[in-house]
C-alpha positions as CSV (number, residue, x, y, z in Angstrom):
1,X,-119.3,-21.7,-49.7
2,X,-121.9,-19.6,-51.6
3,X,-121.1,-17.3,-54.6
4,X,-120.9,-14.2,-52.4
5,X,-118.5,-15.8,-50.0
6,X,-116.4,-17.1,-52.9
7,X,-116.2,-13.7,-54.5
8,X,-115.1,-12.1,-51.2
9,X,-112.4,-14.8,-50.7
10,X,-111.1,-14.2,-54.3
11,X,-111.0,-10.4,-53.7
12,X,-109.2,-10.8,-50.4
13,X,-106.7,-13.1,-52.1
14,X,-106.1,-10.6,-54.9
15,X,-105.5,-7.8,-52.3
16,X,-103.0,-10.0,-50.4
17,X,-101.2,-10.9,-53.7
18,X,-101.0,-7.2,-54.7
19,X,-99.6,-6.3,-51.2
20,X,-97.0,-9.1,-51.5
21,X,-95.8,-8.3,-55.0
22,X,-93.6,-5.3,-54.1
23,X,-92.0,-7.3,-51.3
24,X,-91.3,-10.3,-53.7
25,X,-89.9,-7.9,-56.3
26,X,-87.3,-6.7,-53.8
27,X,-86.0,-10.2,-53.0
28,X,-82.4,-10.3,-54.3
29,X,-81.2,-12.7,-56.9
30,X,-79.0,-15.2,-55.0
31,X,-75.8,-16.5,-56.7
32,X,-74.0,-19.4,-55.0
33,X,-70.3,-19.1,-55.4
34,X,-68.5,-22.3,-54.3
35,X,-64.8,-23.0,-54.0
36,X,-62.6,-25.6,-52.3
37,X,-59.9,-23.5,-50.6
38,X,-59.8,-21.7,-47.3
39,X,-61.4,-18.2,-46.9
40,X,-58.1,-16.7,-45.9
41,X,-56.4,-17.4,-49.3
42,X,-56.0,-15.1,-52.4
43,X,-58.9,-17.0,-54.0
44,X,-61.0,-16.9,-50.9
45,X,-60.4,-13.2,-50.3
46,X,-61.1,-12.4,-54.0
47,X,-64.4,-14.3,-54.0
48,X,-65.5,-12.3,-50.9
49,X,-64.5,-9.1,-52.6
50,X,-66.6,-10.0,-55.6
51,X,-69.6,-10.8,-53.4
52,X,-69.3,-7.3,-51.8
53,X,-68.9,-5.4,-55.1
54,X,-71.7,-7.4,-56.7
55,X,-74.1,-6.3,-54.0
56,X,-72.9,-2.7,-54.2
57,X,-72.9,-2.3,-58.0
58,X,-76.4,-4.0,-58.3
59,X,-77.7,-1.9,-55.4
60,X,-78.7,-5.0,-53.5
61,X,-80.5,-6.7,-56.4
62,X,-77.9,-9.5,-56.3
63,X,-76.7,-11.4,-53.2
64,X,-73.6,-13.6,-53.7
65,X,-73.3,-16.3,-51.2
66,X,-69.7,-17.6,-51.0
67,X,-69.2,-21.2,-49.8
68,X,-65.4,-21.7,-49.1
69,X,-63.4,-24.8,-48.1
70,X,-65.7,-27.3,-50.0
71,X,-68.6,-26.6,-47.6
72,X,-71.1,-26.9,-50.5
73,X,-69.3,-29.2,-53.0
74,X,-66.1,-31.1,-52.9
75,X,-63.4,-30.8,-55.6
76,X,-64.7,-33.6,-57.8
77,X,-68.4,-32.7,-57.4
78,X,-68.4,-29.0,-58.1
79,X,-68.1,-29.0,-61.9
80,X,-71.2,-31.2,-62.3
81,X,-73.1,-29.1,-59.7
82,X,-72.4,-26.0,-61.9
83,X,-73.5,-27.7,-65.1
84,X,-76.8,-28.8,-63.7
85,X,-77.4,-25.4,-62.1
86,X,-77.1,-26.4,-58.4
87,X,-74.5,-23.7,-58.0
88,X,-74.0,-20.6,-60.2
89,X,-70.2,-19.8,-59.9
90,X,-66.9,-21.7,-59.3
91,X,-63.2,-20.8,-59.4
92,X,-61.5,-24.1,-60.1
93,X,-57.8,-24.5,-61.0
94,X,-57.1,-24.5,-64.7
95,X,-56.0,-28.1,-64.5
96,X,-59.6,-29.1,-63.9
97,X,-60.6,-28.5,-67.5
98,X,-58.5,-31.3,-69.0
99,X,-60.6,-34.0,-67.4
100,X,-63.7,-32.1,-68.5
101,X,-62.5,-32.7,-72.1
102,X,-61.0,-29.3,-72.8
103,X,-57.3,-30.2,-73.0
104,X,-56.4,-26.9,-74.5
105,X,-56.3,-25.5,-70.9
106,X,-53.3,-27.7,-70.2
107,X,-51.2,-25.2,-72.1
108,X,-50.9,-23.4,-68.7
109,X,-49.1,-26.5,-67.3
110,X,-46.3,-26.3,-69.9
111,X,-42.9,-25.5,-68.3
112,X,-41.4,-22.1,-69.1
113,X,-44.2,-21.1,-71.4
114,X,-44.4,-17.8,-69.5
115,X,-41.3,-15.9,-68.4
116,X,-43.2,-13.4,-66.3
117,X,-46.6,-12.1,-65.2
118,X,-46.7,-9.6,-68.1
119,X,-46.5,-12.4,-70.7
120,X,-49.0,-14.4,-68.8
121,X,-51.6,-11.6,-68.7
122,X,-51.2,-11.0,-72.4
123,X,-52.6,-14.5,-72.8
124,X,-55.3,-14.5,-70.1
125,X,-56.7,-11.0,-70.9
126,X,-56.3,-11.3,-74.7
127,X,-57.5,-13.3,-77.6
128,X,-56.1,-16.6,-76.4
129,X,-57.8,-16.4,-73.1
130,X,-61.1,-15.7,-74.8
131,X,-60.6,-18.6,-77.3
132,X,-60.0,-21.0,-74.4
133,X,-63.2,-19.8,-72.6
134,X,-65.1,-20.3,-75.8
135,X,-64.2,-24.0,-75.7
136,X,-66.3,-24.3,-72.5
137,X,-69.5,-23.0,-74.0
138,X,-70.5,-26.5,-75.3
139,X,-70.1,-27.8,-71.8
140,X,-72.8,-25.3,-70.6
141,X,-70.1,-23.1,-69.0
142,X,-69.2,-19.4,-69.4
143,X,-65.7,-18.2,-68.5
144,X,-65.6,-14.9,-66.7
145,X,-62.0,-14.2,-65.6
146,X,-58.6,-15.7,-64.9
147,X,-57.3,-15.3,-61.3
148,X,-53.6,-15.8,-60.5
149,X,-52.2,-18.0,-57.8
150,X,-48.5,-17.7,-58.7
151,X,-45.4,-19.1,-60.4
152,X,-43.9,-22.3,-59.1
153,X,-40.4,-23.0,-57.7
154,X,-38.8,-26.4,-57.1
155,X,-37.9,-27.6,-53.6
156,X,-36.0,-30.7,-52.6
157,X,-33.5,-32.0,-50.0
158,X,-30.6,-31.4,-52.4
159,X,-29.7,-28.3,-54.4
160,X,-31.4,-28.3,-57.8
161,X,-29.2,-26.0,-59.9
162,X,-28.8,-28.0,-63.1
163,X,-30.9,-30.5,-65.1
164,X,-28.6,-33.3,-63.9
165,X,-29.5,-32.5,-60.3
166,X,-33.1,-33.7,-60.9
167,X,-32.0,-37.2,-62.0
168,X,-33.6,-39.9,-59.9
169,X,-35.4,-37.5,-57.6
170,X,-38.9,-38.5,-56.7
171,X,-40.9,-35.3,-57.4
172,X,-44.5,-34.8,-56.3
173,X,-46.9,-33.4,-58.9
174,X,-50.6,-32.9,-59.2
175,X,-52.3,-35.2,-61.7
176,X,-51.2,-33.9,-65.1
177,X,-49.7,-35.6,-68.2
178,X,-47.9,-32.4,-68.9
179,X,-46.3,-32.2,-65.5
180,X,-45.3,-35.9,-65.7
181,X,-43.5,-35.2,-69.0
182,X,-41.9,-32.1,-67.5
183,X,-40.3,-34.1,-64.7
184,X,-39.2,-37.0,-66.9
185,X,-37.5,-34.4,-69.3
186,X,-34.9,-33.9,-66.6
187,X,-34.7,-37.5,-65.4
188,X,-36.9,-37.0,-62.3
189,X,-39.5,-39.6,-61.2
190,X,-43.0,-37.9,-61.1
191,X,-45.2,-38.9,-58.2
192,X,-48.9,-38.0,-58.4
193,X,-50.2,-37.3,-54.9
194,X,-53.0,-35.4,-53.3
195,X,-52.0,-32.0,-52.0
196,X,-53.1,-32.8,-48.5
197,X,-50.6,-35.7,-48.3
198,X,-47.5,-33.8,-49.5
199,X,-46.1,-32.6,-46.2
200,X,-46.0,-36.0,-44.6
201,X,-44.6,-37.6,-47.8
202,X,-41.8,-35.0,-47.8
203,X,-41.2,-35.5,-44.1
204,X,-40.9,-39.3,-44.3
205,X,-39.0,-39.3,-47.6
206,X,-41.7,-41.0,-49.6
207,X,-40.9,-38.2,-52.1
208,X,-37.8,-36.1,-52.4
209,X,-39.2,-32.8,-53.6
210,X,-42.0,-30.9,-55.2
211,X,-43.0,-27.7,-57.0
212,X,-45.2,-24.9,-55.6
213,X,-46.0,-21.2,-55.6
214,X,-44.3,-19.7,-52.5
215,X,-47.6,-19.2,-50.7
216,X,-48.4,-22.9,-50.9
217,X,-44.8,-23.9,-49.8
218,X,-45.0,-21.7,-46.7
219,X,-48.6,-22.1,-45.6
220,X,-48.3,-25.9,-45.8
221,X,-45.0,-25.7,-43.9
222,X,-43.2,-27.7,-46.6
223,X,-40.2,-25.5,-46.2
224,X,-39.7,-27.1,-42.8
225,X,-39.2,-30.5,-44.4
226,X,-37.2,-29.4,-47.5
227,X,-33.6,-28.3,-47.3
228,X,-33.5,-26.4,-50.6
229,X,-35.7,-24.2,-52.7
230,X,-34.7,-23.0,-56.2
231,X,-36.5,-20.0,-57.5
232,X,-37.0,-21.2,-61.1
233,X,-40.5,-19.8,-61.6
234,X,-40.8,-22.4,-64.3
235,X,-44.5,-23.0,-64.2
236,X,-47.8,-21.3,-63.5
237,X,-50.8,-22.1,-61.2
238,X,-54.0,-20.2,-61.7
239,X,-57.8,-20.3,-61.6
240,X,-60.7,-19.6,-63.9
241,X,-63.9,-18.0,-62.5
242,X,-66.8,-19.7,-64.4
243,X,-70.5,-19.6,-64.3
244,X,-73.5,-21.7,-65.6
245,X,-74.0,-20.5,-69.2
246,X,-77.8,-20.8,-69.1
247,X,-78.0,-18.8,-65.8
248,X,-75.6,-16.1,-67.1
249,X,-77.3,-15.7,-70.4
250,X,-80.7,-15.4,-68.7
251,X,-79.7,-12.4,-66.5
252,X,-81.1,-9.0,-67.2
253,X,-78.5,-7.0,-69.2
254,X,-78.0,-4.3,-66.5
255,X,-77.5,-7.0,-63.8
256,X,-75.0,-8.9,-66.0
257,X,-73.1,-5.6,-66.8
258,X,-72.8,-4.8,-63.1
259,X,-71.5,-8.3,-62.3
260,X,-69.0,-8.0,-65.2
261,X,-67.7,-4.8,-63.6
262,X,-67.5,-6.4,-60.2
263,X,-65.6,-9.3,-61.7
264,X,-63.1,-6.9,-63.4
265,X,-62.4,-5.2,-60.1
266,X,-62.2,-8.6,-58.3
267,X,-59.6,-9.8,-60.9
268,X,-57.3,-6.8,-60.3
269,X,-57.7,-7.4,-56.5
270,X,-57.1,-11.2,-56.8
271,X,-54.0,-10.8,-58.9
272,X,-52.6,-8.1,-56.6
273,X,-53.0,-10.1,-53.4
274,X,-51.7,-13.3,-55.0
275,X,-48.5,-11.5,-55.8
276,X,-48.3,-9.8,-52.4
277,X,-48.9,-13.1,-50.5
278,X,-46.3,-15.0,-52.6
279,X,-43.7,-12.3,-51.9
280,X,-44.5,-12.3,-48.2
281,X,-44.4,-16.1,-48.1
282,X,-41.0,-16.2,-49.8
283,X,-39.7,-13.6,-47.3
284,X,-41.0,-15.7,-44.4
285,X,-39.4,-18.9,-45.8
286,X,-36.0,-17.1,-46.0
287,X,-36.5,-15.7,-42.5
288,X,-37.2,-19.1,-41.0
289,X,-33.7,-20.3,-41.8
290,X,-35.1,-23.8,-42.2
291,X,-34.4,-24.1,-45.9
292,X,-31.8,-22.6,-48.2
293,X,-33.3,-20.4,-50.9
294,X,-31.3,-20.2,-54.1
295,X,-31.8,-17.9,-57.1
296,X,-30.3,-19.6,-60.2
297,X,-28.1,-17.6,-62.5
298,X,-29.4,-16.8,-66.0
299,X,-27.3,-19.6,-67.4
300,X,-28.6,-22.1,-64.9
301,X,-32.2,-21.2,-65.5
302,X,-31.7,-21.3,-69.2
303,X,-30.2,-24.8,-69.0
304,X,-33.2,-26.1,-67.1
305,X,-35.5,-24.3,-69.5
306,X,-33.8,-25.9,-72.5
307,X,-34.2,-29.4,-71.0
308,X,-37.9,-28.9,-70.2
309,X,-39.1,-26.9,-73.2
310,X,-39.0,-30.1,-75.4
311,X,-42.1,-31.1,-73.6
312,X,-44.0,-28.4,-75.6
313,X,-43.5,-30.4,-78.8
314,X,-44.4,-33.7,-77.1
315,X,-47.7,-32.2,-75.9
316,X,-48.8,-30.8,-79.3
317,X,-51.0,-33.8,-80.0
318,X,-52.6,-33.5,-76.6
319,X,-53.1,-29.8,-76.1
320,X,-53.2,-28.7,-79.8
321,X,-50.4,-27.2,-81.8
322,X,-52.5,-24.2,-82.7
323,X,-53.1,-23.4,-79.0
324,X,-49.4,-23.6,-78.1
325,X,-48.4,-21.5,-81.1
326,X,-51.1,-18.9,-80.3
327,X,-49.5,-18.5,-76.9
328,X,-46.0,-18.2,-78.5
329,X,-47.4,-15.4,-80.7
330,X,-48.7,-13.5,-77.7
331,X,-45.5,-13.8,-75.7
332,X,-43.0,-13.6,-78.6
333,X,-41.5,-16.9,-77.6
334,X,-39.5,-19.0,-80.1
335,X,-38.3,-22.3,-78.7
336,X,-35.9,-22.8,-81.7
337,X,-33.9,-19.8,-80.5
338,X,-33.0,-21.2,-77.0
C-alpha cells in the first residue's frame, strides 16, 4: 500500500468511526440483577418493577436485565459473582451476610425483636439500617434497600400455644445459630434443612414442624402436611438489595440518582405486595380447611416471647451488644420489663 492509499484508508476509517460514535453513545448501560426465587414472588415482582422504573427514569440510558430463579448464579455463587463484578445487583436474604463475615445482620433473626412492621421499618429505613449497610463496604458491596418478605408463624402437627408445647418437637430451621438458640430456648430440637426438602420432611415425619411467613407456608403447600399453625409473628424474614460498590461509585451522578429513585419506588412496591401476598396466603390456608389456624392470646404470646427473648443476651457476643441495643433504642424495647 502506497502513502496515498494509506491516507485514504485512514480517512475512511475516521469517517466510519465518527458515524459509529453516536450509535455507540446511545447503547444503554446494562445492569445484571440476579436472584434465586421465582419471578412470580414479591422479590421477583419487585425486581421487575425496578427494571421498568430504572429504564423510564434514565430515559433508556440504563437497561436492567433480571435473572430470576438462579438462572445466572445459584444461591452460594451469587455473592462472589457480585464482588468480582460478574453481576451488578442481588437481593439475598439477610441471613446470607453472616457467612460473609458481617454477623451484625443476624440481629434480624432474633425472636420477637420486632413486634410489628412499623418497628421493623424504623430500623431498616433509619440509622441502624444505614450502619449495617456500612459494614458491607469493606467487602466491596453497597447496600441500596431492605425489602420485606414477612413475619413468621409456627406450624406443627400439635397445637403450639405455650412454651411447654414446643418441648421435644423437631423444628426445621434455615442455617442460623440464632434460630438454633431460639428453638432450644423452648426445648425444641432444631433441624437445619434445605428449604426445598421441607415439604417431604413434614409429610414423612422427619420433622414435626417449622416456621415461615404465610406466603411460604401456602405456596410450598406445607399447610397440607401440618395440622396446626400458630400466628406468633415471632421472627422476620427479609432481603437486602445490594450492588457492587466499585460499579455503583463509578456511575454518573445523574444516572445513580435516577436509580436511587427507582429503588425507593421499588421498595414501597416490594413491601406492599409482600404484605398483600402474606395476607392472601393466610386467608387461603384458612379456607383450605386442612390446618387449624390459631391466634394466641396476648398472655400466650407474651409467655413464648419471654421464653425466647433470653436468646438476645446469649447472642450478644456473636451479633454485637451495640447492634442489639441500637435496635432496642429504635423500637423502644426493654427486655427487662417483660
